[in-house]
C-alpha positions in Angstrom: 18.0 16.8 15.1 15.8 17.7 12.3 15.4 20.2 10.5 12.7 23.6 10.8 11.7 24.1 7.7 11.3 20.1 6.2 7.4 19.5 6.0 7.3 16.3 7.7 8.0 17.2 11.2 9.1 14.1 14.1 6.3 15.2 16.2 3.7 15.2 13.7 4.8 11.1 12.3 5.0 9.9 16.6 0.9 11.1 16.3 0.5 9.2 13.1 -1.2 6.7 14.5 -3.9 8.5 16.6 -3.8 11.2 14.1 -5.4 8.5 11.7 -8.4 6.8 13.2 -10.1 10.0 15.0 -13.4 10.3 14.9 -14.5 13.0 13.2 -17.9 12.5 11.2 -16.9 14.4 7.8 -18.3 17.0 5.3 -20.5 14.7 3.2 -20.1 15.3 -0.6 -22.7 13.1 -1.7 -24.8 12.5 1.1 -25.6 9.5 3.2 -28.4 7.0 2.5 -28.3 4.6 0.2 -27.2 7.0 -3.0 -25.0 5.4 -5.2 -20.9 6.7 -5.7 -18.8 6.8 -8.1 -15.1 5.3 -7.9 -12.4 5.4 -10.9 -9.2 3.2 -11.2 -6.1 3.8 -11.8 -3.5 1.1 -12.4 -5.5 -2.1 -14.0 -3.3 -5.0 -12.7 -3.9 -7.8 -11.0 -3.9 -5.7 -7.8 -6.1 -3.4 -8.4 -8.5 -6.0 -10.2 -9.3 -7.3 -7.0 -9.3 -4.6 -4.8 -12.3 -3.3 -7.6 -14.1 -6.7 -6.9 -13.3 -6.2 -2.9 -15.3 -2.6 -2.8 -18.2 -3.3 -5.1 -18.8 -6.4 -2.6 -18.4 -4.8 0.1 -20.8 -2.4 -1.2 -23.5 -2.6 -3.3 -23.9 1.2 -3.4 -21.2 1.8 -5.2 -20.3 1.7 -9.3 -16.7 1.7 -10.7 -17.7 3.9 -14.3 -13.4 5.1 -15.0 -10.4 3.2 -15.4 -7.3 4.8 -16.1 -3.6 3.0 -17.1 -0.3 3.4 -19.0 -1.2 0.2 -20.5 -3.6 -0.2 -23.6 -3.8 -4.3 -22.6 -3.5 -4.0 -18.6 -7.2 -1.7 -18.9 -8.9 -4.1 -21.3 -8.0 -7.5 -19.3 -9.2 -6.0 -15.8 -12.3 -5.0 -17.9 -12.8 -8.0 -19.5 -12.0 -10.2 -15.8 -14.5 -7.7 -13.7 -17.2 -8.7 -16.5 -17.1 -12.5 -16.4 -18.6 -14.8 -14.0 -16.1 -16.6 -13.5 -13.7 -13.9 -12.0 -16.4 -12.9 -9.8 -17.6 -15.8 -8.9 -13.4 -16.0 -7.2 -15.7 -14.4 -3.9 -18.2 -16.6 -3.6 -19.4 -18.5 0.3 -18.2 -14.3 1.6 -20.3 -12.7 4.1 -21.4 -9.5 3.8 -24.1 -7.0 5.2 -27.5 -6.5 2.9 -29.7 -5.1 4.7 -28.4 -5.1 8.1 -28.4 -8.9 8.0 -25.3 -10.7 7.3 -25.4 -12.5 4.1 -22.9 -15.1 2.5 -22.6 -14.3 -1.3 -22.8 -16.7 -3.5 -21.3 -17.0 -7.0 -24.9 -16.2 -8.1 -25.3 -13.1 -6.2 -22.6 -11.6 -7.1 -22.4 -11.8 -10.8 -26.0 -10.2 -10.3 -25.2 -8.1 -7.9 -21.5 -6.7 -9.7 -21.7 -7.1 -12.6 -24.0 -4.2 -13.8 -22.0 -2.1 -11.9 -19.4 -2.5 -14.0 -20.4 0.7 -16.2 -17.0 2.1 -17.9 -18.0 3.4 -20.9 -15.8 3.8 -24.4 -15.1 7.0 -23.4 -13.9 6.6 -19.6 -11.0 4.3 -20.8 -7.6 6.8 -20.2 -5.1 5.4 -21.1 -1.0 6.9 -21.3 1.4 8.4 -18.6 -1.0 11.7 -17.5 -3.9 8.7 -17.5 -4.3 9.2 -14.1 -5.1 13.2 -14.8 -8.0 12.4 -17.0 -9.7 10.3 -14.4 -9.1 12.8 -11.0 -10.4 15.4 -13.5 -13.9 12.9 -14.4 -16.8 13.1 -12.5 -16.0 10.4 -9.5 -16.5 10.3 -6.0 -13.8 7.7 -5.4 -10.4 7.2 -6.8 -8.3 3.5 -6.3 -4.3 4.2 -6.3 -2.7 0.6 -7.2 0.2 1.2 -9.9 3.3 0.5 -9.0 3.8 2.5 -5.6 6.5 5.3 -7.2 3.7 7.0 -8.8 1.6 7.0 -5.7 2.7 10.4 -4.6 1.8 11.9 -7.7 -1.2 10.0 -8.7 -2.7 10.8 -5.2 -1.7 14.3 -5.0 -3.9 15.1 -7.8 -6.5 12.4 -6.4 -6.7 15.4 -4.0 -6.2 18.4 -5.6 -9.6 17.1 -7.5 -11.5 16.5 -4.2 -11.7 13.1 -4.3 -11.9 10.7 -1.9 -8.9 7.8 -1.8 -8.2 4.1 -0.7 -4.7 3.7 -2.5 -2.3 0.9 -1.7 0.8 0.1 0.3 3.9 1.8 0.1 3.0 5.5 -0.8 6.6 6.2 -2.4 9.7 4.4 -3.1 12.0 7.2 -1.6 12.2 9.4 0.9 11.1 12.6 -1.2 8.2 11.0 -3.0 6.7 10.1 0.7 6.9 13.8 1.7 4.7 14.9 -1.2 2.4 12.4 0.0 2.1 13.9 3.3 1.5 16.9 2.2 -1.5 15.9 -0.1 -2.6 14.0 3.0 -2.8 17.3 4.8 -4.4 18.8 2.6 -7.0 15.7 2.0 -7.7 16.2 6.4 -8.4 20.3 5.6 -11.1 19.4 2.6 -12.6 16.0 4.9 -11.6 13.5 2.2 -11.9 9.7 3.2 -8.0 8.6 2.1 -8.5 4.4 2.8 -4.9 2.4 2.7 -4.5 -0.7 1.4 -2.7 -1.7 4.8 -5.6 -3.9 5.0 -4.7 -5.4 9.6 -6.1 -2.2 10.6 -9.6 -2.9 9.3 -8.8 -6.7 10.2 -11.1 -7.6 13.1 -7.9 -10.4 14.4 -5.5 -8.5 14.2 -7.5 -4.8 15.9 -8.8 -6.8 18.1 -5.6 -8.3 19.0 -3.8 -5.3 19.2 -6.4 -3.4 21.6 -5.7 -6.5 24.0 -1.8 -5.8 23.9 -2.6 -2.5 24.1 -4.6 -3.0 27.1 -1.5 -5.5 29.2 -2.4 -8.8 27.6 1.2 -9.9 27.5 3.0 -7.4 29.7 5.4 -4.9 28.1 6.4 -5.7 25.4 10.5 -6.8 25.7 11.2 -7.4 21.7 9.3 -8.3 18.1 10.5 -10.2 15.4 9.0 -9.9 12.1 9.0 -13.0 8.5 8.1 -12.3 5.1 9.8 -15.3 3.4 8.5 -15.5 0.0 9.1 -15.9 -4.1 10.0 -13.9 -6.7 7.5 -11.4 -8.5 7.8 -11.4 -12.1 5.7 -9.8 -14.4 7.2 -10.4 -17.8 9.8 -13.6 -18.5 11.1 -12.0 -21.2 12.0 -8.0 -22.9 9.7 -8.3 -25.9 11.8 -6.6 -29.0 9.0 -3.4 -29.6 9.8 -2.1 -25.5 11.6 0.9 -25.2 13.5 1.0 -22.2 10.5 2.5 -20.5 7.8 0.2 -20.8 10.3 -2.7 -20.8 11.2 -1.2 -16.8 7.5 -0.8 -16.4 6.3 -4.8 -17.4 8.9 -5.3 -15.9 8.2 -3.1 -12.8 8.9 -5.3 -9.7 12.5 -5.5 -10.7 13.1 -2.2 -10.7 14.1 0.4 -7.3 12.3 3.6 -8.5 8.9 1.4 -9.2 9.0 -0.9 -6.9 11.3 0.3 -3.1 12.6 -3.5 -3.2 10.7 -6.3 -0.8 11.2 -4.4 2.1 9.4 -1.8 1.6 6.8 -2.8 -1.6 5.8 -6.0 0.3 7.8 -6.4 3.7 6.1 -3.3 4.5 2.7 -5.2 6.2 4.7 -6.5 9.3 6.9 -3.0 9.6 3.7 -1.6 9.7 1.7 -4.0 11.6 4.6 -3.5 14.1 4.7 0.6 14.9 0.8 0.1 15.1 1.5 -2.4 17.8 4.1 -0.2 19.2 2.4 3.1 18.4 6.2 4.6 17.3 8.3 4.8 14.8 11.6 3.7 15.2 14.6 5.5 16.4 17.6 3.4 14.2 17.7 0.9 12.2 21.2 -1.6 10.9 20.6 -4.0 8.4 22.3 -6.4 5.4 20.9 -7.3 2.5 21.7 -8.6 -1.2 21.1 -10.5 -3.8 22.4 -14.4 -3.5 20.4 -15.7 -6.0 19.3 -13.3 -8.8 21.2 -13.2 -11.7 23.1 -10.4 -12.8 20.7 -9.9 -16.5 18.3 -7.3 -17.1 15.3 -9.6 -16.4 16.4 -9.3 -12.9 16.8 -5.5 -12.2 18.5 -3.3 -8.8 17.2 -5.4 -5.8 18.2 -7.4 -3.2 16.0 -10.9 -2.9 17.1 -10.4 1.1 17.2 -8.3 3.3 18.1 -8.4 7.8 17.2 -5.5 9.5 17.6 -4.2 13.7 15.3 -2.1 14.4 15.5 0.3 17.6 12.5 1.8 18.5 12.6 4.8 21.3 12.0 2.1 24.7 15.4 0.3 23.7 12.8 -2.1 22.4 14.2 -4.5 19.1 12.8 -5.7 16.4 14.5 -8.4 14.2 13.0 -8.3 10.6 13.6 -10.5 7.8 12.1 -10.4 4.0 13.2 -13.0 1.2 12.2 -13.6 -2.2 14.1 -17.0 -3.5 12.8 -19.3 -5.6 10.2 -22.4 -5.8 11.2 -24.7 -3.4 12.3 -22.6 -0.9 10.9 -22.3 2.9 8.2 -20.0 2.7 6.8 -17.8 6.3 4.9 -14.7 6.8 4.5 -14.7 10.2 5.3 -12.1 13.2 5.9 -12.4 17.2 5.3 -9.7 20.1 7.0 -10.9 23.3 5.7 -9.5 26.4 6.8 -9.9 30.0 3.4 -11.6 30.4 4.0 -14.3 27.3 3.6 -14.1 23.4 1.5 -13.2 20.5 0.8 -13.8 16.6 -0.5 -10.0 16.8 -3.7 -12.1 15.5 -4.3 -15.0 18.7 -6.0 -13.1 20.4 -9.0 -11.7 18.8 -12.0 -13.9 16.3 -12.4 -13.6 13.5 -14.3 -10.8 10.8 -14.8 -10.9 7.4 -12.2 -10.8 4.6 -9.8 -7.4 5.2 -10.1 -6.6 1.7 -13.6 -6.1 1.2 -13.8 -4.8 4.7 -11.7 -1.6 4.7 -13.6 -1.1 1.7 -16.6 -1.2 3.7 -14.9 1.2 6.1 -14.4 3.7 3.1 -17.1 4.3 2.5 -19.3 4.7 5.9 -16.4 7.0 6.0 -17.9 8.6 2.8 -21.2 9.1 3.8 -21.3 9.8 7.3 -22.1 6.6 9.0 -18.8 5.3 10.9 -15.5 7.4 11.6 -13.6 9.4 9.7 -10.9 8.1 7.8 -7.6 9.6 6.9 -4.7 6.9 7.2 -2.1 9.0 4.9 0.1 10.2 8.1 0.1 6.6 9.2 1.0 5.1 6.4 3.8 7.5 5.3 5.0 6.6 8.4 5.3 3.3 8.1 6.4 3.5 4.7 9.9 5.6 5.4 10.6 2.9 8.3 11.2 0.6 5.1 13.1 3.2 3.8 15.2 3.9 6.5 16.1 0.2 6.8 16.4 0.0 2.5 19.2 1.9 2.9 20.5 1.4 6.0 21.3 -2.5 3.6 21.7 -0.8 0.9 24.9 1.7 2.6 26.3 -0.7 5.0 25.1 1.7 7.3 23.1 2.8 11.0 20.3 5.2 9.6 18.3 6.9 11.9 14.7 8.1 11.5 16.1 11.7 11.6 18.1 11.0 8.5 15.7 9.5 6.8 13.0 12.4 7.7 15.5 14.7 5.6 16.9 12.9 2.9 17.1 13.9 -0.3 16.7 10.8 -2.3 14.7 11.2 -5.7 14.2 8.1 -7.5 11.6 9.9 -10.0 12.5 10.1 -14.0 11.8 13.8 -14.7 10.8 12.6 -18.2 7.8 10.3 -19.2 7.6 7.7 -22.3 6.8 4.6 -23.5 10.3 4.5 -25.7 12.6 6.8 -22.9 15.9 5.6 -22.9 16.6 4.5 -18.9 20.0 3.7 -17.4 19.1 1.3 -14.3 21.4 2.6 -11.3 23.7 -1.0 -11.1 23.5 -3.5 -7.3 24.1 -1.6 -4.5 27.5 -2.7 -3.2 27.5 -2.1 1.3 30.2 0.0 1.6 30.3 2.1 -2.7 26.4 2.6 -2.4 26.1 6.0 -0.8 22.9 7.1 1.6 21.6 10.6 0.3 
């Protein structure tokens, strides 16, 4: 039985999908119309830089005024890219709305539109492990969170406490303790009518939105089976360790290889498929049995302590099974990112019953700003994205331990992967690669 003192309730998460998309007009912190909104970015890697570009491309009333990262070279590199006409031109051809009409943005349009809105003065370059706190306390409207996901609960909590609207990349934690912390902050955001948009961009992608609506309306009959694949290549941020890096800096530089920072592939990447299946089903699974391991990743420091393949059998409350498979194998191996929903009257790929829209990566930022300024529905996706993150963590823990794991068990898990102290030279002793039968799920 669930622990009644647990801040996440089973009922609360069962209704998360509906709650996340309730149409409520938000309190207009800065008013509606053309008033400029000020945004700050926490996490200046490739994903954060691209998300900033998407935000500015879709909204001509937003300025980037602050940036934060634990590494100065990351921050300066991202800022250089955002001021580079060649980088901006990568979005050429995208269609956006300008003055109520569709407009296909040329490279020159993007340069002229975006460059003047990169307004990060030197005193708004925040670096170090407390950089996120300094940014959150700045004169901002929107905080964008794009660091490795282990930090997401801490950073989200700080942004909400500071009264900021939030764009948060997925997933939102790497363990259940962090997910509960994120959920508590998400409830505070709802109380304050702060917009929370996630990087689960399928929810803003017209083909997916229209297809899910039709599936829910019975287009393929009753759902009887689900399948999801994410077969991709390894994610390596560095190729070797610099002798100057202490343990903690090394793990951050190579964050996708370490469990506490990335959560393993099923949490960090395969999340998209599993989140989508929860959306299709309108709830989360009750139970999972998973297996996996490291078939090719060497037992060497560069490759950390995550698996390179994982297969999961999820069971939803109505008895429908989701067969889920993810792997990160080297170049030259088969690639596939796909979904299949099988019903009594037909099948769907998840997006084949919808019509084409603009880039979902841009659309999610348009919808976020519309929520903030009252032009669209109020958006707070914190519960839905937390539920999907917990679903992924549940499967990872099953694969690591070799045990079946239930929803009640993951809801009450005491696992907490975050270090207690932070510093570039801090000594880190990474946990060994999990061995099913020896690894203990807690």
